[in-house]
C-alpha positions in Angstrom: 3.5 -16.2 13.3 0.2 -17.7 12.3 -1.4 -16.7 15.6 -0.1 -13.2 15.2 -1.6 -13.0 11.7 -5.0 -14.3 13.0 -4.9 -11.8 15.9 -4.1 -8.9 13.5 -7.0 -9.9 11.2 -9.3 -9.9 14.2 -8.1 -6.4 15.1 -9.0 -5.1 11.6 -12.7 -5.2 12.5 -12.2 -2.1 14.7 -10.1 -0.2 12.2 -12.2 2.3 10.3 -9.2 3.1 8.2 -10.0 0.0 6.0 -13.0 2.0 4.6 -10.5 4.7 3.6 -8.7 2.1 1.5 -12.0 1.0 -0.2 -12.8 4.7 -0.9 -9.3 5.2 -2.4 -9.9 2.2 -4.7 -13.1 3.8 -5.8 -11.4 7.1 -6.3 -8.9 5.4 -8.7 -11.8 4.2 -10.9 -13.6 7.6 -10.6 -10.4 9.4 -11.8 -10.3 7.1 -14.8 -13.9 7.7 -15.5 -13.3 11.5 -15.4 -10.6 11.1 -18.0 -13.0 9.4 -20.4 -14.9 12.7 -20.7 -12.0 14.3 -22.6 -12.8 14.7 -26.3 -9.4 13.7 -27.6 -10.5 11.0 -30.0 -9.6 8.1 -27.7 -11.7 5.0 -28.3 -12.5 3.6 -24.9 -12.9 -0.2 -24.5 -13.0 -2.3 -21.3 -9.4 -3.5 -21.6 -8.1 0.1 -22.2 -10.2 1.4 -19.4 -8.8 -1.3 -17.0 -5.3 -0.4 -18.1 -5.9 3.3 -17.2 -7.2 2.2 -13.8 -4.0 0.2 -13.2 -1.9 3.2 -14.3 -3.7 5.5 -11.8 -3.3 2.9 -9.1 0.4 2.7 -9.7 1.3 6.4 -10.0 -1.2 8.1 -7.7 -3.4 6.0 -5.4 -2.2 2.6 -4.2 1.4 3.3 -2.9 0.1 6.2 -0.7 -3.0 4.1 0.2 -1.2 1.0 1.5 1.5 3.0 3.2 -1.2 5.0 5.1 -3.1 2.0 6.2 -0.1 -0.2 7.0 1.5 2.7 9.0 -1.8 3.2 10.8 -2.0 -0.5 11.8 1.6 -0.5 13.0 1.2 2.7 14.9 -2.0 1.7 16.7 -0.1 -0.3 19.3 1.7 2.8 20.4 -1.3 5.0 20.2 -3.5 2.6 22.2 -0.7 2.2 24.8 -0.7 -1.6 24.3 2.8 -2.0 22.9 4.5 -2.1 26.3 2.1 -4.9 27.4 2.7 -6.9 24.2 6.5 -6.7 24.6 6.3 -8.3 28.1 5.5 -11.6 26.5 8.3 -13.6 24.7 7.7 -12.1 21.3 10.2 -9.8 19.6 9.2 -6.5 18.1 10.4 -7.7 14.7 8.1 -10.8 14.8 5.2 -8.5 15.7 6.1 -6.3 12.8 6.3 -9.2 10.4 2.8 -10.3 11.5 1.4 -6.9 10.7 3.2 -6.7 7.4 1.8 -10.1 6.3 -1.7 -8.9 7.2 -1.1 -5.8 5.1 -0.1 -8.1 2.2 -3.5 -9.8 2.5 -5.1 -6.4 2.6 -3.4 -5.5 -0.6 -5.0 -8.5 -2.3 -8.4 -7.5 -0.8 -8.0 -3.9 -2.1 -7.0 -5.3 -5.5 -10.2 -7.3 -5.6 -12.3 -4.3 -4.6 -10.7 -2.2 -7.3 -11.3 -4.9 -9.9 -15.0 -5.1 -8.9 -15.4 -1.3 -9.1 -13.7 -1.4 -12.5 -16.2 -4.0 -13.9 -19.2 -2.1 -12.4 -18.0 1.2 -13.9 -17.7 -0.5 -17.3 -21.2 -1.9 -17.0 -22.5 1.6 -16.2 -20.6 3.3 -19.1 -21.2 0.5 -21.6 -17.6 0.3 -23.0 -17.3 -2.5 -25.5 -14.9 -5.4 -25.1 -16.3 -6.8 -21.8 -16.3 -10.6 -21.7 -15.7 -13.3 -19.2 -12.1 -13.8 -20.4 -11.2 -10.1 -20.4 -12.9 -9.6 -17.0 -10.9 -12.5 -15.4 -7.7 -11.3 -17.0 -8.3 -7.8 -15.6 -9.1 -9.0 -12.1 -6.0 -11.1 -12.0 -3.8 -8.2 -13.2 -5.3 -5.6 -10.8 -5.1 -8.0 -7.8 -1.5 -9.1 -8.5 -0.4 -5.5 -9.3 -1.6 -4.4 -5.9 0.4 -7.1 -4.2 3.5 -6.3 -6.1 3.0 -2.6 -5.4 2.8 -3.4 -1.7 6.1 -5.3 -1.9 7.6 -2.2 -3.7 6.4 0.1 -1.0 7.3 -2.2 1.9 10.8 -0.7 2.5 9.1 2.7 3.1 6.6 1.2 5.5 9.3 -0.8 7.4 11.5 2.3 7.6 8.6 4.5 8.8 7.9 1.9 11.5 11.3 2.6 13.1 10.3 6.2 13.7 8.0 7.4 16.4 4.8 8.5 14.7 6.4 8.0 11.4 3.4 6.6 9.5 2.5 10.0 8.1 6.1 10.6 6.9 5.9 7.2 5.3 2.7 8.1 3.5 4.2 11.2 2.0 7.3 9.4 0.9 5.2 6.6 -0.6 3.1 9.2 -2.6 6.3 10.7 -4.0 7.8 7.3 -4.6 4.7 6.2 -6.5 4.4 9.4 -8.5 8.0 8.9 -9.5 6.9 5.9 -11.5 5.3 8.2 -14.0 8.8 9.5 -14.9 10.5 6.1 -14.6 8.1 4.7 -17.2 9.6 7.0 -19.8 12.8 4.9 -19.9 12.5 1.1 -20.6 15.6 0.2 -18.5 14.6 2.3 -15.6 11.0 1.1 -15.7 12.2 -2.5 -15.2 14.5 -1.5 -12.3 12.2 1.0 -10.5 10.2 -1.2 -8.1 6.9 0.6 -8.6 7.0 0.2 -12.4 8.5 -3.2 -12.1 5.2 -4.3 -10.7 3.7 -3.6 -14.1 6.3 -5.8 -15.8 5.4 -8.7 -13.6 1.7 -8.5 -14.7 2.7 -8.0 -18.4 1.1 -4.6 -18.6 0.4 -3.6 -22.2 2.8 -6.3 -23.3 0.8 -6.6 -26.6 2.3 -3.2 -27.6 5.5 -3.5 -29.5 6.8 -0.3 -27.9 6.6 -1.8 -24.4 9.5 -4.0 -23.4 9.6 -5.8 -20.1 12.4 -7.8 -18.7 10.7 -10.3 -16.2 14.0 -11.2 -14.6 14.9 -7.6 -13.9 11.5 -6.9 -12.5 11.6 -9.9 -10.3 15.1 -8.9 -9.0 13.7 -5.5 -8.2 10.9 -7.1 -6.1 13.4 -9.3 -4.3 15.7 -6.4 -3.6 12.7 -4.5 -2.0 11.9 -7.5 0.2 15.5 -7.8 1.3 15.7 -4.1 2.2 12.4 -4.5 4.1 13.8 -7.5 6.0 16.9 -5.5 7.1 14.7 -2.6 8.4 12.3 -5.1 10.2 15.0 -7.2 11.8 16.9 -4.2 13.1 13.8 -2.4 14.4 13.1 -1.9 18.1 9.8 -1.1 19.7 9.5 2.5 20.7 7.3 2.5 23.7 5.9 6.0 24.3 6.9 7.3 27.7 4.3 9.5 29.3 5.7 12.5 31.1 5.0 12.4 34.8 3.1 15.3 36.3 5.0 17.5 38.7 3.0 17.8 41.9 4.0 21.0 43.5 4.0 21.1 47.3 1.8 23.8 48.8 3.9 26.6 50.2 3.1 27.1 53.9 3.2 30.7 55.1 5.5 31.5 58.0 4.4 33.2 61.1 0.9 33.9 62.2 
């Protein structure tokens, strides 16, 4: 498994889709910056700004982002016509899939770090008060861990899409709707702890200082474990779909009779 992960990491160098993930992390921060222009009396500080970045990541950006990139990485073997060659060696398709999913988990941590850096840079440009070494470290840890937990929450969608031929785009659409549903789940305290996307917020103690916010860490953790178990079922029962190219029909020339 370690060799598979190393191999997949080497493959990332030729995937330009990684830059799309970095751009989407920047987009999450830019969307939050755009909301600061609203004259609604909100006092913007660095901790509040970081919280809004996390909220945009959860509900709009990251589930779709990681599903798109993970689906692309998984689908490349079929697109490049290398899957049939890989399956000739004694490695099961589920093991290959686990290796790719583990690499995507590392990518989630990387994207979380990129988003945290963009958040700090945006605050330095805007000059919001409240930026300190302690708050910056706290924000970086929260954003990075939240991206990892969001990836776990979306993993069942990624694993299910991997079972379909060219299903990565379907998985991206489902992940976007799945993440956007967190906006509605957050309106109910019990549902927010159960729904995997919003449960990721409970595991990082998002806005836990607010008396109106109640997180049940055990329920949130159970939601993550359930997502992992569902993903494991999809992965272990998956079979590699090797694309079969249609053979060309060579028509025989018709010979004319007679002279």
